[in-house]
C-alpha positions as CSV (number, residue, x, y, z in Angstrom):
1,M,3.9,-11.9,26.9
2,S,0.2,-11.2,26.8
3,N,-1.3,-8.2,25.2
4,S,-3.1,-7.1,28.3
5,R,0.1,-6.1,29.9
6,L,1.2,-4.2,26.8
7,I,-2.0,-2.3,26.3
8,P,-4.2,-1.8,29.4
9,T,-7.6,-3.5,29.1
10,E,-9.4,-0.2,29.8
11,K,-7.7,1.3,26.7
12,I,-9.0,-1.5,24.5
13,I,-12.5,-1.1,26.0
14,E,-12.3,2.7,25.3
15,R,-11.5,1.8,21.7
16,L,-14.4,-0.6,21.5
17,Q,-16.7,2.1,22.8
18,Y,-15.4,4.6,20.3
19,E,-16.0,2.1,17.4
20,N,-19.5,1.3,18.7
21,P,-21.1,4.7,19.5
22,W,-24.6,3.2,19.1
23,W,-24.1,1.4,22.5
24,A,-24.7,4.8,24.0
25,T,-26.4,6.9,21.2
26,K,-28.5,4.2,19.6
27,E,-27.4,5.3,16.2
28,I,-24.6,5.0,13.7
29,P,-22.3,8.1,13.1
30,S,-24.0,10.7,11.0
31,L,-21.1,10.5,8.5
32,Y,-22.4,7.1,7.4
33,K,-26.0,7.8,7.9
34,E,-25.8,10.6,5.3
35,M,-24.1,8.4,2.6
36,S,-26.3,6.8,0.0
37,K,-26.6,3.1,0.2
38,R,-25.2,1.0,-2.7
39,L,-27.8,-0.7,-4.8
40,Y,-26.2,-4.0,-3.7
41,F,-27.3,-3.3,-0.1
42,D,-30.7,-4.9,-0.6
43,L,-29.0,-8.1,-1.8
44,F,-26.6,-8.2,1.1
45,Y,-28.9,-7.5,4.0
46,P,-31.0,-10.7,3.9
47,F,-27.8,-12.7,4.4
48,V,-27.2,-10.9,7.6
49,T,-30.7,-11.4,9.0
50,E,-30.8,-15.1,8.0
51,T,-30.3,-16.4,11.5
52,D,-31.7,-20.0,11.1
53,I,-28.6,-21.1,9.2
54,R,-25.4,-21.3,11.2
55,R,-23.2,-19.4,8.9
56,A,-20.9,-16.4,9.0
57,V,-21.2,-13.9,6.1
58,V,-18.0,-13.1,4.4
59,L,-18.2,-9.7,2.6
60,M,-15.4,-9.6,0.0
61,G,-14.3,-7.1,-2.5
62,P,-11.4,-4.8,-3.6
63,R,-10.3,-2.0,-1.4
64,R,-12.4,1.1,-1.2
65,V,-15.6,-0.2,-2.8
66,G,-17.6,0.5,0.4
67,K,-17.5,-2.7,2.5
68,T,-17.1,-0.8,5.8
69,V,-19.9,1.6,4.8
70,M,-22.1,-1.4,3.9
71,M,-21.5,-2.8,7.4
72,F,-22.5,0.5,9.0
73,H,-25.7,0.7,6.8
74,T,-26.4,-2.9,7.9
75,I,-26.0,-1.9,11.6
76,D,-28.3,1.1,10.9
77,E,-31.0,-1.1,9.4
78,L,-30.7,-3.6,12.3
79,I,-31.2,-0.8,14.8
80,N,-34.2,0.4,12.8
81,E,-35.6,-3.1,13.1
82,N,-35.5,-2.8,16.8
83,I,-32.4,-5.0,17.4
84,N,-30.9,-3.9,20.8
85,P,-27.9,-1.6,19.8
86,Q,-25.9,-3.1,22.7
87,R,-26.1,-6.5,21.0
88,I,-24.4,-5.2,17.9
89,F,-20.6,-5.2,18.0
90,F,-18.2,-3.7,15.4
91,I,-14.5,-4.3,15.5
92,G,-11.9,-3.0,13.0
93,I,-9.3,-5.8,13.0
94,D,-6.8,-3.7,11.2
95,N,-6.4,-1.5,14.3
96,P,-3.0,-2.3,15.9
97,I,-4.7,-2.2,19.4
98,Y,-6.1,-5.6,18.8
99,V,-2.9,-7.1,17.4
100,N,-2.3,-9.8,20.1
101,L,-5.9,-10.6,20.9
102,S,-7.8,-13.5,19.6
103,L,-11.4,-13.0,18.3
104,Q,-12.7,-14.7,21.5
105,E,-10.8,-12.3,23.7
106,I,-12.1,-9.3,21.7
107,L,-15.7,-10.7,22.1
108,D,-15.2,-11.1,25.9
109,L,-14.1,-7.5,26.1
110,C,-17.2,-6.5,24.1
111,K,-19.4,-8.4,26.6
112,D,-17.6,-6.6,29.5
113,S,-18.1,-3.2,27.8
114,V,-21.9,-3.5,27.5
115,K,-22.2,-5.9,30.5
116,V,-24.2,-8.6,28.8
117,E,-24.2,-12.2,30.1
118,N,-24.1,-14.1,26.8
119,L,-23.9,-13.5,23.0
120,E,-27.3,-14.9,22.1
121,N,-29.0,-12.9,19.3
122,C,-25.9,-10.7,18.9
123,F,-24.6,-9.4,15.6
124,V,-20.8,-9.3,15.5
125,F,-19.0,-7.4,12.7
126,F,-15.3,-7.9,12.1
127,D,-13.9,-5.5,9.6
128,E,-10.7,-6.2,7.6
129,I,-10.5,-9.7,8.9
130,Q,-7.5,-10.6,6.7
131,Y,-5.2,-8.8,9.2
132,L,-5.8,-11.7,11.6
133,K,-3.6,-14.7,10.9
134,D,-5.6,-17.9,10.3
135,W,-8.8,-15.9,10.6
136,E,-10.9,-18.6,9.0
137,R,-10.0,-21.2,11.6
138,H,-10.8,-18.7,14.5
139,L,-14.1,-17.7,12.8
140,K,-15.2,-21.3,12.3
141,V,-14.7,-22.0,16.0
142,L,-16.8,-19.0,16.9
143,V,-19.6,-20.0,14.5
144,D,-19.6,-23.5,16.1
145,T,-19.4,-22.1,19.6
146,Y,-22.1,-19.5,19.4
147,P,-24.9,-21.0,17.3
148,K,-27.3,-18.1,18.2
149,T,-24.9,-15.3,17.2
150,K,-24.5,-13.9,13.7
151,F,-21.0,-13.2,12.5
152,I,-20.3,-10.8,9.6
153,V,-16.8,-10.2,8.4
154,S,-15.2,-8.2,5.6
155,G,-11.9,-8.4,3.9
156,S,-10.1,-7.1,0.9
157,A,-7.1,-9.3,0.3
158,A,-9.3,-11.2,-2.0
159,A,-7.2,-14.2,-3.0
160,A,-6.6,-15.2,0.5
161,L,-10.2,-14.7,1.5
162,K,-11.8,-16.5,-1.3
163,W,-9.4,-19.4,-1.1
164,H,-9.5,-19.8,2.6
165,S,-13.3,-19.3,3.0
166,T,-13.9,-22.2,0.6
167,E,-11.2,-24.5,1.9
168,S,-11.7,-24.4,5.7
169,G,-15.1,-22.8,6.1
170,A,-17.0,-25.3,4.1
171,G,-20.6,-25.1,5.2
172,R,-19.8,-22.4,7.7
173,F,-19.3,-19.3,5.5
174,T,-21.5,-17.6,2.9
175,D,-19.4,-15.4,0.5
176,F,-20.8,-12.1,-0.7
177,M,-18.8,-10.3,-3.4
178,L,-19.1,-6.5,-3.5
179,P,-17.5,-5.3,-6.8
180,P,-16.5,-1.7,-7.8
181,L,-19.5,0.6,-8.6
182,T,-21.4,-0.2,-11.8
183,F,-22.3,2.7,-14.0
184,Q,-25.9,2.2,-13.0
185,E,-25.0,2.6,-9.3
186,F,-22.8,5.6,-10.2
187,I,-25.9,7.4,-11.8
188,H,-27.9,6.4,-8.7
189,L,-25.3,7.6,-6.2
190,K,-25.2,11.0,-7.9
191,N,-29.0,11.3,-8.0
192,R,-29.0,11.4,-11.8
193,D,-31.7,8.7,-12.3
194,H,-33.8,11.2,-14.2
195,L,-31.3,10.8,-17.1
196,I,-32.7,7.3,-17.8
197,Q,-36.1,6.0,-18.7
198,K,-37.5,2.5,-19.2
199,S,-38.2,1.7,-22.8
200,T,-37.6,-1.1,-25.4
201,I,-35.1,-1.7,-28.2
202,Q,-35.2,-4.0,-31.2
203,Y,-32.8,-7.0,-30.8
204,G,-33.1,-9.4,-33.8
205,N,-36.8,-10.0,-34.3
206,Q,-37.8,-9.2,-30.7
207,Q,-38.5,-6.1,-28.7
208,I,-36.6,-6.3,-25.4
209,S,-37.1,-3.9,-22.4
210,Y,-34.1,-1.6,-22.1
211,C,-33.2,1.6,-20.2
212,L,-32.7,4.5,-22.7
213,P,-31.3,8.0,-22.1
214,V,-33.5,11.0,-21.9
215,N,-30.6,13.0,-23.2
216,I,-27.6,11.0,-24.6
217,D,-25.1,14.0,-24.4
218,E,-25.8,14.4,-20.7
219,L,-25.5,10.6,-20.1
220,N,-22.2,10.5,-22.0
221,D,-20.8,13.4,-19.9
222,E,-21.6,11.2,-16.8
223,F,-20.1,8.2,-18.5
224,I,-16.8,10.0,-19.1
225,Q,-16.9,11.0,-15.4
226,Y,-17.5,7.4,-14.6
227,L,-14.5,6.2,-16.7
228,N,-12.3,8.6,-14.8
229,F,-13.6,8.6,-11.3
230,G,-16.3,6.0,-11.1
231,G,-15.1,2.9,-9.4
232,Y,-15.1,4.1,-5.8
233,P,-18.1,5.6,-3.9
234,E,-15.9,8.1,-2.0
235,V,-14.3,9.5,-5.1
236,V,-17.7,9.9,-6.8
237,L,-19.0,12.0,-4.0
238,S,-15.9,14.1,-3.4
239,E,-14.6,16.7,-5.9
240,K,-11.6,17.2,-3.6
241,I,-10.5,13.6,-4.1
242,Q,-11.2,13.8,-7.8
243,K,-8.6,16.6,-8.0
244,D,-6.1,14.5,-6.3
245,M,-7.2,11.1,-7.6
246,G,-3.6,9.9,-8.0
247,R,-2.7,10.3,-4.4
248,Y,-5.9,8.9,-3.0
249,V,-6.2,5.8,-5.2
250,K,-2.5,5.2,-5.5
251,N,-1.8,5.4,-1.7
252,D,-4.8,3.6,-0.7
253,I,-5.6,1.0,-3.3
254,V,-2.5,0.4,-5.4
255,D,0.2,0.8,-2.8
256,K,-1.6,-1.1,-0.1
257,V,-2.4,-4.0,-2.3
258,L,0.8,-4.1,-4.3
259,L,3.3,-3.2,-1.6
260,R,1.6,-4.7,1.4
261,D,-1.3,-7.2,0.9
262,L,0.1,-9.2,-2.0
263,P,3.8,-9.4,-0.8
264,S,2.6,-10.6,2.7
265,L,0.3,-13.2,1.2
266,Y,2.5,-14.6,-1.5
267,G,6.0,-13.8,-0.2
268,I,6.8,-11.6,-3.2
269,K,10.5,-10.4,-2.9
270,D,10.8,-7.7,-5.5
271,V,7.9,-5.4,-4.7
272,Q,9.1,-2.6,-7.1
273,E,9.1,-5.0,-10.0
274,L,5.5,-6.0,-9.3
275,N,4.6,-2.3,-9.0
276,R,6.2,-1.5,-12.4
277,F,4.5,-4.5,-14.0
278,F,1.1,-3.3,-12.8
279,T,1.7,0.2,-14.1
280,Y,2.6,-1.3,-17.5
281,I,-0.6,-3.3,-17.5
282,A,-2.7,-0.4,-16.3
283,Y,-1.4,1.8,-19.1
284,N,-2.2,-0.9,-21.7
285,T,-5.6,-2.0,-20.3
286,G,-7.7,-3.7,-23.0
287,N,-4.7,-4.6,-25.1
288,E,-3.8,-8.1,-26.3
289,F,-0.6,-9.5,-24.8
290,S,1.6,-12.6,-25.2
291,Y,4.0,-13.9,-22.6
292,E,6.7,-13.2,-25.2
293,T,6.0,-9.5,-25.7
294,M,5.2,-9.0,-22.0
295,S,8.5,-10.5,-21.0
296,K,10.4,-8.4,-23.6
297,D,8.6,-5.1,-22.7
298,S,8.9,-5.6,-18.9
299,G,12.2,-7.5,-18.6
300,I,10.5,-10.0,-16.3
301,Q,10.8,-13.7,-16.8
302,K,7.8,-15.6,-18.1
303,E,7.2,-17.8,-15.0
304,T,7.3,-14.7,-12.8
305,L,4.9,-13.0,-15.1
306,K,2.4,-15.8,-14.9
307,K,2.5,-15.6,-11.1
308,Y,2.1,-11.8,-11.1
309,L,-1.0,-12.0,-13.3
310,E,-2.5,-14.6,-11.0
311,Y,-1.9,-12.5,-7.9
312,L,-3.2,-9.3,-9.5
313,E,-6.3,-11.1,-10.7
314,A,-6.8,-12.6,-7.2
315,A,-6.6,-9.1,-5.7
316,F,-9.4,-7.9,-8.0
317,L,-7.0,-5.4,-9.7
318,I,-7.1,-7.0,-13.2
319,K,-9.2,-9.5,-15.3
320,V,-7.5,-11.7,-17.8
321,L,-9.7,-12.6,-20.9
322,N,-8.8,-15.7,-22.9
323,K,-9.0,-16.0,-26.6
324,V,-11.2,-18.4,-28.6
325,D,-11.3,-19.0,-32.4
326,I,-14.2,-18.1,-34.8
327,N,-16.3,-21.0,-33.5
328,A,-15.5,-20.2,-29.9
329,K,-13.2,-23.2,-29.5
330,R,-10.4,-22.7,-26.9
331,L,-6.9,-22.8,-28.2
332,K,-4.7,-25.6,-26.9
333,R,-1.8,-23.4,-25.9
334,V,-2.5,-20.1,-24.3
335,T,-0.1,-17.8,-26.0
336,S,-2.0,-14.5,-26.1
337,F,-4.8,-13.0,-24.0
338,K,-6.2,-9.6,-23.1
339,V,-5.7,-7.9,-19.7
340,Y,-8.2,-5.4,-18.3
341,L,-8.2,-3.3,-15.2
342,T,-11.2,-4.2,-13.0
343,N,-12.3,-0.6,-13.2
344,P,-11.2,2.1,-15.6
345,S,-10.7,4.8,-13.0
346,L,-7.6,2.9,-11.8
347,R,-5.9,4.0,-15.0
348,T,-6.9,7.7,-14.5
349,A,-5.4,7.5,-11.0
350,L,-2.1,6.3,-12.3
351,F,-1.9,8.6,-15.4
352,S,-4.4,11.3,-16.1
353,P,-8.1,11.7,-16.9
354,V,-9.3,10.9,-20.4
355,K,-11.5,13.2,-22.5
356,G,-14.1,12.2,-25.0
357,M,-11.9,12.3,-28.1
358,D,-8.7,10.9,-26.7
359,S,-7.1,7.9,-28.4
360,E,-7.3,5.9,-25.2
361,M,-11.1,6.2,-25.1
362,G,-11.6,2.9,-27.0
363,N,-9.7,0.9,-24.4
364,M,-11.2,2.7,-21.5
365,V,-14.7,2.1,-22.8
366,E,-13.9,-1.6,-23.3
367,T,-12.5,-1.8,-19.8
368,A,-15.6,-0.1,-18.3
369,I,-18.0,-2.5,-20.2
370,L,-16.0,-5.5,-19.1
371,S,-16.1,-4.3,-15.5
372,Q,-19.9,-4.2,-15.6
373,W,-19.9,-7.9,-16.6
374,M,-17.6,-8.8,-13.7
375,H,-20.6,-8.5,-11.3
376,R,-22.0,-11.7,-12.8
377,E,-20.7,-15.0,-11.4
378,N,-19.7,-17.9,-13.6
379,L,-19.8,-16.1,-16.9
380,D,-17.4,-17.5,-19.4
381,L,-16.4,-14.3,-21.2
382,T,-13.8,-14.4,-23.9
383,Y,-12.8,-12.6,-27.1
384,A,-12.5,-14.2,-30.5
385,R,-9.5,-13.9,-32.8
386,W,-8.7,-16.0,-35.8
387,K,-6.6,-16.2,-39.0
388,D,-8.2,-17.5,-42.1
389,G,-5.9,-17.7,-45.0
390,R,-4.9,-14.1,-45.5
391,S,-7.6,-12.5,-43.5
392,E,-7.9,-12.3,-39.8
393,G,-10.7,-11.2,-37.6
394,E,-11.6,-10.3,-34.1
395,V,-14.7,-9.9,-32.0
396,D,-14.3,-7.9,-28.7
397,L,-16.5,-9.8,-26.4
398,V,-17.9,-13.4,-26.8
399,L,-19.9,-15.2,-24.2
400,V,-19.4,-19.0,-24.3
401,D,-21.9,-21.5,-23.0
402,D,-19.7,-23.5,-20.6
403,K,-21.8,-26.6,-21.0
404,K,-22.0,-26.8,-24.8
405,F,-18.8,-24.8,-25.5
406,K,-20.7,-22.8,-28.1
407,P,-20.9,-19.1,-28.4
408,V,-24.0,-17.5,-27.0
409,W,-23.4,-14.0,-28.4
410,G,-20.7,-11.6,-29.8
411,V,-20.5,-7.9,-29.1
412,E,-18.4,-5.3,-30.8
413,I,-17.4,-2.5,-28.4
414,K,-16.7,0.8,-30.2
415,W,-16.4,4.4,-29.1
416,S,-17.2,5.5,-32.7
417,N,-20.2,6.1,-34.9
418,R,-18.3,4.9,-38.0
419,F,-19.9,1.4,-38.1
420,F,-23.3,2.8,-37.6
421,E,-22.8,4.8,-40.8
422,M,-21.1,1.9,-42.6
423,P,-22.3,-1.5,-41.1
424,Q,-20.7,-3.2,-44.1
425,D,-17.3,-2.5,-42.5
426,L,-18.1,-4.9,-39.6
427,K,-16.4,-7.6,-41.5
428,S,-15.1,-9.7,-38.5
429,L,-18.4,-9.6,-36.7
430,I,-20.3,-10.6,-39.9
431,K,-18.0,-13.5,-40.4
432,F,-18.3,-14.6,-36.8
433,C,-22.1,-14.4,-37.0
434,K,-22.2,-16.4,-40.2
435,A,-19.8,-19.1,-38.8
436,N,-22.1,-19.5,-35.8
437,Q,-25.4,-19.0,-37.5
438,F,-26.3,-15.9,-35.5
439,E,-29.0,-13.7,-36.9
440,K,-28.2,-10.8,-34.7
441,A,-25.5,-9.0,-32.8
442,L,-24.9,-5.8,-30.8
443,V,-22.5,-3.0,-31.6
444,T,-21.8,0.0,-29.4
445,T,-21.5,3.6,-30.7
446,I,-20.8,7.0,-29.2
447,D,-24.4,8.3,-29.5
448,K,-26.3,6.6,-32.3
449,Q,-29.0,4.1,-31.7
450,D,-31.0,2.0,-34.2
451,T,-31.2,-1.5,-35.8
452,K,-29.8,-2.1,-39.2
453,L,-29.8,-5.1,-41.5
454,E,-26.4,-5.9,-43.2
455,S,-25.5,-9.2,-44.9
456,E,-28.7,-10.7,-43.5
457,I,-27.7,-10.0,-40.0
458,S,-29.6,-7.7,-37.7
459,F,-27.2,-5.3,-35.9
460,T,-28.5,-3.4,-32.9
461,F,-26.5,-0.2,-32.3
462,V,-26.6,1.3,-28.9
463,P,-24.4,4.0,-27.3
464,A,-21.6,2.4,-25.1
465,S,-22.8,4.4,-22.1
466,V,-26.4,3.0,-22.5
467,Y,-25.1,-0.6,-22.9
468,A,-22.9,-0.2,-19.8
469,Y,-25.9,1.1,-17.8
470,N,-28.1,-1.8,-18.9
471,I,-25.6,-4.6,-18.0
472,G,-25.6,-3.2,-14.4
473,E,-29.4,-2.9,-14.3
474,I,-30.0,-6.4,-15.7
475,T,-27.4,-8.0,-13.4
476,L,-29.1,-6.5,-10.3
477,E,-32.5,-7.7,-11.5
478,K,-31.1,-11.2,-12.0
479,K,-29.5,-11.2,-8.6
480,T,-32.6,-9.9,-6.9
481,K,-34.7,-12.7,-8.4
């Protein structure tokens, strides 16, 4: 039975007109107009206006990081650049009204609504495309059928999207990943850019350009806000949501992904078990796990655990960090690894906000710093841990050169000033540097900043908040180039 008989065509057209107010008003709804653009907007927009190449743009990312808002900002910019508003179509595929329609049928209805003959030079936005079965096949057909039309789609069930867009869309799709907010974007969204100034720091024997705080206490206050509420643009801008973070994030991010997206993609039977497992990981973000302890703690079999970890990582909820030894060699058998939430505010949503001196701060800061690095593609980030006779050592973050399999740098992430006062206590990091002939390394603190020489190694100490800010800043610079 066709959809047109279930839902009258005029009702669907009404919905399309409601979703595309600019057909009549020539502008996007004021709600979106007033929102600040994410710093990633300037990177995304050129992919949309690149019309010489026949490719759809696939905007991917976790739930609630602002993909729909980014689409509206894009539409706004297109209208500002004198694209005819009636040649811009936006369709939210997650709306049940479209459930039995193909993309082609929806497009035909758009054409009828604005009475255009053809789709040449049109920009077509499909939001939440993952709700359409076999979306990538349908989209590929459209890209081939309408060479002069630009298609932009967004979707949040990451695993499916990433996997499908590479398999079947080869040469037809360009992927753009929108991650949770970086600390730099958080400061920008809140109009607190005055807390930071361009400067330099000493790293080894060179001066490198670096953003430094005007007032470290104020920046740290913002950083703690970021740890608790920082991953999602809407939360940052609404105190109402911050007071009820649990409900907002849990309903919208955790429950939809855990109870709906993942089960439907992977046929997970025991949804409650997956939910419990995620809660257990979230509470312990930044800890080292082994399949043994995990299985014992959660009562879930090892094979099932491995699958759950894979699914949660694919859905952008967690990041698994693998272990290397003191020379950054991989271990033959993966027995232990660290698991981090992709953004620290997920933990706040499930449990409660952290304060500056809480015992969980260390793990939350590590989680936040790792989440800044996640915006970089193809970085082989690991942590080092080794036993050496009686002593053992660990370095929090090690970047491995994936061609030479040698470590590039090691960073010790601390929410403490202790090592600044007593650098001789950085025993593991000193051993690691000597083993790899490193002359310098970076260590984070609460609020101390300086360079100190210890055991012939130059240690650069910077506050964790400052380090987090700079990773975001440098990543954007690299991407812009």
